[in-house]
N, C-alpha and C positions, 0 to 999 in steps of 0.2 A: 242357401245352404251346406255348405262346406266339406262338416266333419261331421260324424253319426253322434256327438256331443251337442251339437246347437241348437238344437228344439225341442222343444216340447209338441207333440200335436192334440189336437181336438177334432175327432170327424164328430159328426151329424147334424141333427136339427139343432136352431137358434131359438132355444124359444126357454121360457124362466123357468119349467122343470127340469130343465138339463144342466141347472147349476151350475149354469155360467158366472153368475159371481161371486161363485165360490172361487171359480178358479181363475177369474178376475185379485180377486183377495189374495190367494195361496204366492201366483206369478207375481204383485206386485212387492210383496214380501223375499220374497225368492231374487228378486229385483234390488232391492234393499240390503240384503247381504248380501250382495257382489255377484251372485250369477249372470252369466252373462249368457244365457239362453235363450232364444226367442219365442214366444207361440205363435204357432202356427193353426190357424183356425180353418179346416174346410170348408169352403162356402164365403158368400156372399156377404159383406157388412152391411150394405143395404136394404138385406131379408130379413135380419136381426126383427124376430116379433115378439118386441117388446115393447110396453106404453112406460118404463120405466126414464124419465131424464136422467138421472144417476149413472144408468148402467150404461146406456149410449155414449154421454160426458167422458164418461172415463174409458168407450171402446176406441172414440175419437182420439181422446189425447193418449193413451199407448200407442194408438197406432199411426200416429203423427208422429212419435220416438225410434216410430220404427221395430218398437217392439214387441207389436203385435204385428204379424203379418195374416190379413183373407186371403184366402185362395183366390175367389170364387171360385167356379164352373170349372171343372176337372173330368182332365180325362180317367178310366180306370189306370191308364200304364203310370198315369204319375200320384194317384192315390196312391199303389202301390210301394212307387218308391220313398215315399213321401213316409208308407207306412214301416218300410225298409229302415228309413235315414236315421229316423226319431229317436231321441232318446229314450222317449217312453210315450206311449200314447195313455192317453185321461178321461177320464168318463165318470164326470163328478155329478152324474144325473140325481135325484130329490124321488125320483120314482122313475120307472121304467119298467117295459115291456121283454123284451130277449136283450139286444143291445148285443149285436156282432159285428160291430167295430174292431173290441176288444180279440175275439176270440179269430178275427180276419189278421190282427196286427201278431198275437200268439203266434198262430201258423208263420208269420214270416219272419219270426225272430224276436220280434219286440217286447221289452219288457211293459207290463199294466197297469194303470192305477186306478184301481175304482171307488168308488163310495159304495157303502157298505150296506147300500140298499136290500131289501128280502130276494128281489128277484137275483141282484149278480150275486150276493152268496149262496142263493141255490144252485145258479147253473154254474158262476166259476171257482166255487169252492174246492175243487178237487184238482184245477189246473195254479202255476205257479206265476198266483198275481199279489201285488201290495193293493192290501185293502183300507181305504182312510176313513174314520167316523163320517159319515154322511152329514151335511151340513155343519161341518165344520175346519173352515178352510185355515187355521192354523194345525191343524191332522194335515190335512193335504198337504200344505208347505212344509211340512214335515217326512212324509210320505216323495213329495219329488225335489227334496234334497238328498234322499237317500243316494245311495251311489249301485246302478243298477247293471245288470250283463244282460248279455244278450241270451236268451232262453233258447231250447231246442224240447219241443215238447215230442211223450213218447207214444208209442204207436196206440198206445190206451185213450190217452188223450186224442190224439191227433181223430180216430174213429167216435169217440162219445160222441159229438157233432155232426156230422155230414150229412148230404143232401140224400145220397143214397138212405140212407137212416131215417133219415126225416121224412122222404116219399114213404118209405117202408111201412111209417106209424103212422101217416096219415092215409094212405091205402088202407089198412087194415081199420082202422076207425073209421075211417065210412063204408066199407062192406060191412063192419058191423050193422052200422044204420041201417043199412038198404036190406039186410037179412033181418035185424028187427020188425 
């Protein structure tokens, strides 16, 4: 990982609902158009939880060409380094609960590309993220092509989701149910 522009980053489970096939389609399109960046997938290729043989074959082919790098298990320190130095973090999920990696990446100044699924639109609509049309690899490829600069969250956005505020919400909810 030589320069800040050298790789796209994906962090998350490696399951079909995470939209990996979309990411591979869009990444291949970027490569065909001359993009030299790699795709770094945090995790182990052998832990891929899919029965899709075509997807597995594509992953093998792309990783054999060294276009995709699977990190295997990594330390928190290295994950932070990857997030800080990626040209962008991509979360192509087809459905999601919360999605913490985008928030972590933005906190570190890294641009984020998200599918426009309802959970991401609700959680990240106020943030400086790039949305692409869910389940549309062409839309994702176009988003990956855009020139993105480092971001800086203002204090209001930084405080929108934080552990202290989350803990207060949980404690208040528990107190409400205890009193009921």
